[in-house]
N, C-alpha and C positions, 0 to 999 in steps of 0.2 A: 276403189277409186270412186265409184258411183255413190257410195255412202257418204264420203267426204264432200263430194260435190253437192249432194242434197242438203247437207248440214250448212254449207256455205250459203246456199240459196235461201234456206230458211232463216239464217242469221241476218242476211241482207234484208229480207222482207220485214222481220221484226224490228230491225234497226231503223229502216225507212219509215215504218208506221209510227214509231216513237217520236222521230224528229218532226214529222208532219203534225202530229197531235200536240207536241210541245209548242210549235209555232202558233197554233190556234189559241193556246192558252195565254200567250203573251200579248198579242195585239187583238183587241176586240173592236166591235163596231159601235159600241155605245159610248165611246169616248173619242174626242178629237182634239188636236192641238195644231195651230197654224201660226206662222210668223206673219205679223201684220206690219211691222216696222223694224228696220235694221238701221241703227245709227252709224254702223261701220260701212264703208264702201268696200265691197268685196274685191275691187280692183287695186286697193291700196294695201301693201303688205303690212302684217302685224309684227310686233316685237314683244319682248317681255314686259314692257310698260303699257301695252295696249289693253283695253277692256272691251270685250264684245258686249254690246248693249242691244237688247231686242225687246219688242213688245209682242206678246203672245196672246191669242184668243184661244180659249179652251171651253170644252163642254163635256160633261159626264152625266149620262142619263141615270145610272144607278148610283148616285152620289151618296157617300157616307162621310160625314164631317170627320176630319183628322186622319183619314185613311189615304189621302192622295197628296202627292208632291210633284213638283216639276223640277227636272234636273237637266244639266247639259252633259253630253257625252261626246267624246272625241275618238276618232278612229285611231287604232294602233297598228303597228306592223304585224301583229298577230291576227290572223284571220278570225273574224267573228268576235273579237274582243274590243271593247271601248273603255274609256277611262275619263275621269274628270281630274286626274292627278290627285293631289292632296286637298282638294277643295273641301272645306268643312261642311259636312252633311247638314249640320244645324243651320247653315246659312241659306239653304234652299227653301223656297216658300212652300208652306203647306197650304193647300187649297181649302178655302172656307165656305165656298158655295159651288153649286153645280155648273155654273158657267160664268165667264167673265174675261177680263183682260189683266194680264200681269206684266210687269217690267222686270227683266233680269239683267244684271251686270255681272259678267264673268271675267275676272282678271286672267289674261292669257298666260301669265307665268305659271299658273297651276298646271296647265296643259303642257307647256313647253318643258317643264321640269319632270314630267312623267316619263317613266321607263317605256321605251318602244313606241313613242308617239309618232304618228305618221305625218309627214310633211309632203304637200301642203296640209294645213289643218283642215279637217272635215268635222264639223260639229252639227249635232242635231239635238233637239230638246224632246224629252220624254215626259209623259205623265206616268207615274208609278203608283201602284196600290200596295199598301202594306198588307202582308199576309200573316206576319207575326213580328215581334219586336226587331228581328234581325234580317228579315227577308221581305222583298217586294218583287212585284212583276210589272213589266211594262204593259200599259194598256193603250197607249197612243204615242205616236211619234211624229215630229214635224219633218218638213223637207230638210235636206242637208245643205248647209252653207259651207263654202270652200274659201279659205284664205291662204294666200302665200305668206311666207314669213321672211322678215329681213333680220339681219344681225344687229 
């Protein structure tokens, strides 16, 4: 019994350390993104025809051209999972300089048609850095916006 208890404790410590280290790799302090203007009133419910329009200020200290993008992510009913539905990845802006302001329009129907989307809609904007052609990591995240949804 004591042997199994020790193994469980060791497994917990290893698992906890891995998660903590993983979080450090995803959000760093040399990049930032903030919402400076929201064209949508958060008090007015959105529908499938709505478009979320925001202006975002960003800054990346260790900037490398072509490596950074900005994208929208919505909460799902699955814990720690977000989605942008089927929004075309090629429609997200690739950042071309280390700091600036960008405007994003996100059609809400992409989020509302996503599997397991959480209502009310909770969206945040990420700066991601490509690590290879099919993988990227989040290096900065905006505050979360919350919108009710009407039919």
